N, C-alpha and C positions, 0 to 999 in steps of 0.2 A: 833759546826757543827752538833752534835747529836740533839740539841734543834732545829736547823733549819730544820733538817730532819723530826722531829716530827711534826713541824708546817707544813710543806709541805704535809705530809700524812694526817694530819687533814683537811687541806683545800681541798685535793682531796676527802676525805670521805665525807666531807659537800657537795661538788659539786655533788658526785654520789648520795647521799641522797636526795638532792633537785631535781635532774633529775628523780630519781625513784618516788618522790612524784609527780612531774609535769606529769609523764606518766600515773598516775592512773585516767584514763578518768571516770571510774565508779564512783570514790569518788567525782570527779568534778561535774558530773551530779547530784548526790544526794545532794551535797552541794548547787549548784545553783538552784535546783528544776526545772530545765528544760532540755529537751533532744532534740537535733537538728538532724532530720533525713532526709536524702536525698531521694526524690522520683522524677519520671518522671511526666511531665505535658502532655504527648502526646502519651502514650502507653496504650490505653485500652486493656484488662480489668485490667491491673496491676495498672496503675495510669493515670489519665487524667482529664482535666477540663470540668465540666458538663455545662449546659445551665445557671446555676446560678453562673458561674465562680468560683465554688468550686472544690477542688480536691477530686476525689473519685476513688475506685478501690481496688483491693486485697491488694496491698503494703500500700495504705493509712490506710486501716482497720488494718492491721498488725502493722504498726507504731502507731496507737492509742492503740492497745493492749500492745505493748512494754512500752509506756508512762504510762499506767494505772498500769501495773505490777510494774514498778519502783516507782510509786507514784509521779510522776512529771508531769509538763505541757509539751505539745508537741509543737515543732516548725518545721514545715515542710520546708525543703530546696529544692527548684526546681533545677533540674540539667539535663543536657544532658548526653548521654552515655559516651562521651569523658571526661567530667569534673567531673565525680563521684569520681574518685581517687584523682585528684588534690584538690578538696574540703576537702577530709579527711586529706590529707597531710598538707594543709595549715590551718587547724582548722576551717574551715567554717561550719563544721558539725561534729557530734560525731560518727555517723554510717551512712551506706548506706543501704537502703532497696528498691533499684531500680533494682530489678530483675537481679542481677549479677551472672554469672556462673564462674566456676573455670577455670583458666588458670595458668600455671606455671609462666609465665611472671608477671601476676598481683600479684602473691603470693610473689613476691619480695618486694612489697610495702604495701600490705594489708593482713589481716587474715580473713579466712572464717568461719562462723558459721556452724553448722549443717544445711543441706539442709531443706528448708521450702516448696518448690513446685517443681514438676517435669514437665519440658517441653522439647521440641526438637527444633532444628533449621533446616530450609530447605530452598530450593530455589523454588519459585513458579513462574507461568506464564501462558500464554494462551494455550489452549488445542491444537491449530493448530501447535505448534512448538514442536517437539519430542525432548526431552532432558531427558537423564537418568543418567547423570554423569557430572562432571565439564568439562570433555573433550569434551563434546557435545556442550558446550556454544559457542564455536568459538570465533568471535570478538564481539558478541552481548553485549549489555550494561546490567549490573545488578546494581540495586540500593540497597544501604545498608547504614545504619546509622554508621557514623565514630566512631570507638572506641568500637563497640559492639563485641561480640564474633563471630557473624555472619561475620563481617568484618575480624577478625583475621583468622578464619577457611578458608574463601573464598580466602583470600590472599595467605595462605599457600598452597592451591591446585595448584597455579601458572598455571591456565588454559589458560592464554592468553586473557581471557574475558576483556572487558572494564569495570572496577569496578567503579561505580559512588559513591564515598564516600561522603554522604550528612551530613550536620551539625548536624541533629537530626533525630529522627524517623519519625516525621511529614513530613519533606521535602523529605525523602527517599520514603515514601509511595506516597507522591504527584507526585513524579518523575515517579513512576510506573503507577498510575492512569491516568496521563496526556499523557503517551505514550513516555515519554522522554527516558525510559528504557524499555526493552523487558521482564526483569525479575526483581523479588524482593526477596532479601534474608531476611528472618524475623522469628521470633518466632511463632511456630504453634498456640499457643493460640491467639496470636495478629492477625494472619491471619483469624482465625474463626470470630473475631469481624469485621474485614475489609470486609469479604465476605458478612456478614449480612448487613452492612451499604452501600455497593456498588454492588448490585445485578446484575448490568449490566456488571461488570468487572470480568474476570476469574481469579481465583486463583488456578490454577490446580498444584497439587504437582508434582515437577520435580525429585529432589533427596534430600536426607538427608545430612545435614552438620555434626551434632552431637546431642547427648543427652545433655540437658543443664539444670539441676537442679538449682534452684535459692538459693542464700545464702545471709544472712546479712554480711556485711563486715565492718571492723574497721581498724584503722591505725596499722601497724606493731608494735608489742610490748605491745598493749593493752590487756594483757592476762586476767585480772580480769574482764573487760567488756566482752570479748569473752566467757568466762567461764559462766558469768551470761546469756548471750544470748543463749548458748547451753542448759542451765538449763531451760530457758523460753521456747524454742521450744520444748524441751522434755515434759514439763508440759503441754503445749498447745496441744501436740499430744495426751497425755493420757486423757485429759478432753474432747477432741473432738472439742475444740474451732477452731483449725487449719483446721479439716475437714470441719467445718461450712463455713469457708472462701472459701475453695475450691468449695463447692457446690454453694455458692452464686455468685462467680465471675468467675470460670473456668468450670462450668457445671457439676461437680461431684466430689465425694470424691477422695482422693489420692488412686490410685489402688493397690499400694504396697509400703511397707516400703523402704525409700531410704537408700542407704549405707552410713555409717558415713564416715567422711574425715580420 
């Protein structure tokens, strides 16, 4: 009986040890020599496809910096806002660098690195419609990309507005540009780019949804990888490399240090 108990304990210990080994994503990345990083394809200036059909933007350059610091090759994984977390959970990618902000619900499935960019989310529309809060939206249509923080916050306001949850950022923007919706819920940095590319369309600020620093995310339990990412962001901040990305893609340096998690 005692022998059988010892055998059972040994099996459990081996299983736990195996699970622990499998959970070390950092070791896996270094062993394989490749890191798979999620980015958007339609959210300039964070990440989008240029005229040469190449991905470019703040998050793409940050992903390149991560791969270089790890000393491995980079594999970019294209994703929409809604499937960033599923891709991490099903091991289609090692980390997400697609401008994800913190929510308590997401934190049940992923872990957040230190913030690497500071942005805000808001509702925009034409100057002719006076809107100062969610309560002023009435039954008007608001376009938003499904699964984004904008979607989550706008839904929580329970304004009674007709929220058009589009499959990705590009179709959300197109819904507003084409007049299918009266308003657009989006990231402030993204709206600056949209206004430049669409000078005949108004992007008048209506009301803020929330401040939304961007974080790199990894699957829940990947503590070694998360610790490495925090160290990477800390070092990139000290060297000024992160500020260079802000100037290049977001129009200026980070205005103030972001609070840690």
